[in-house]
C-alpha positions in Angstrom: 0.0 0.0 0.0 1.5 3.4 -0.9 1.5 6.2 1.6 -1.0 8.2 -0.4 -3.6 5.6 0.5 -3.0 6.0 4.2 -4.4 8.4 6.7 -2.1 11.4 7.3 -1.8 10.6 11.0 -0.8 7.0 10.1 1.8 8.3 7.6 3.3 10.6 10.3 3.4 7.6 12.8 5.1 5.3 10.3 7.6 8.0 9.2 8.5 8.7 12.9 9.0 5.0 13.5 11.2 4.7 10.4 13.3 7.7 11.5 13.9 5.8 14.8 15.4 3.0 12.8 12.4 0.6 12.6 11.7 -1.1 9.3 8.0 -0.2 8.6 7.9 -1.2 4.9 8.7 -4.9 3.9 11.9 -4.8 1.9 12.6 -1.3 3.0 15.4 -2.2 5.4 18.0 0.5 5.8 15.7 3.4 4.8 15.8 6.4 7.2 12.3 7.6 6.4 9.0 6.1 5.3 9.6 7.4 1.7 13.1 6.1 1.6 11.9 2.6 2.7 9.2 2.6 0.0 11.8 3.5 -2.6 14.2 0.8 -1.4 11.5 -1.9 -1.3 10.4 -1.0 -4.9 13.9 -1.1 -6.2 14.7 -4.4 -4.6 11.5 -5.9 -6.0 12.3 -4.6 -9.4 15.8 -5.9 -9.2 14.6 -9.4 -8.6 12.1 -9.2 -11.4 14.8 -8.0 -13.8 17.1 -10.9 -12.9 14.2 -13.3 -13.3 13.5 -12.0 -16.8 17.2 -12.3 -17.7 17.6 -15.9 -16.5 14.1 -17.2 -17.2 11.9 -18.9 -14.5 13.9 -22.1 -14.4 17.3 -20.3 -14.2 16.0 -18.0 -11.5 14.8 -21.0 -9.4 18.1 -22.8 -9.9 20.0 -19.7 -8.7 17.8 -19.7 -5.5 18.4 -23.4 -5.0 22.2 -23.0 -5.4 22.1 -20.1 -2.9 20.3 -22.3 -0.4 22.9 -25.1 -0.9 25.8 -22.7 -0.4 24.2 -21.4 2.8 23.7 -24.9 4.1 27.3 -25.7 3.4 28.4 -22.6 5.3 26.3 -23.3 8.3 26.3 -27.0 8.3 23.1 -29.1 8.3 22.3 -28.5 12.0 22.7 -24.7 11.7 20.7 -24.6 8.5 17.8 -26.5 10.1 17.9 -24.2 13.2 17.8 -21.2 10.9 14.8 -22.7 9.1 13.0 -23.2 12.4 13.4 -19.5 13.2 12.3 -18.5 9.8 9.2 -20.7 10.0 8.1 -18.9 13.1 8.1 -15.5 11.4 4.8 -13.7 10.5 3.9 -10.5 8.8 3.8 -8.8 12.3 6.8 -10.4 14.0 10.2 -11.8 13.3 10.9 -15.5 14.0 13.1 -14.4 17.0 10.3 -12.3 18.5 7.8 -15.2 18.2 10.2 -17.7 19.6 10.8 -15.5 22.6 7.1 -15.0 23.2 6.3 -18.7 22.9 9.3 -19.9 24.8 10.8 -21.7 21.9 14.6 -22.1 22.1 16.5 -21.1 19.0 20.2 -21.8 19.4 21.8 -19.0 17.3 25.3 -20.3 18.1 24.5 -22.9 15.4 24.2 -20.1 12.8 28.0 -19.5 12.9 29.6 -19.9 9.5 32.0 -22.9 9.6 
């Protein structure tokens, strides 16, 4: 949803949170304002689409698979599984770490260390 579809008070609230360092737009990580986060998210999405068009659907899927294999080799099977557990807990509202803490689920992040 673009900011022009939001109530002005809501825009001000989101902008203030973004200026405090919170990511308020999915894909907008690193943006220092609501507008900056929207631009970052749009550019990142477009970048992925461009790469998919260059490689074709099969090539793009293969690239993702190879990336996953590389990460699994870096972390080891146990670390990769632990990372998957954390990711599986994430929702639109909360990160996997937040949900794990709330629900008392132990995630051993020491297993995430690159070997």
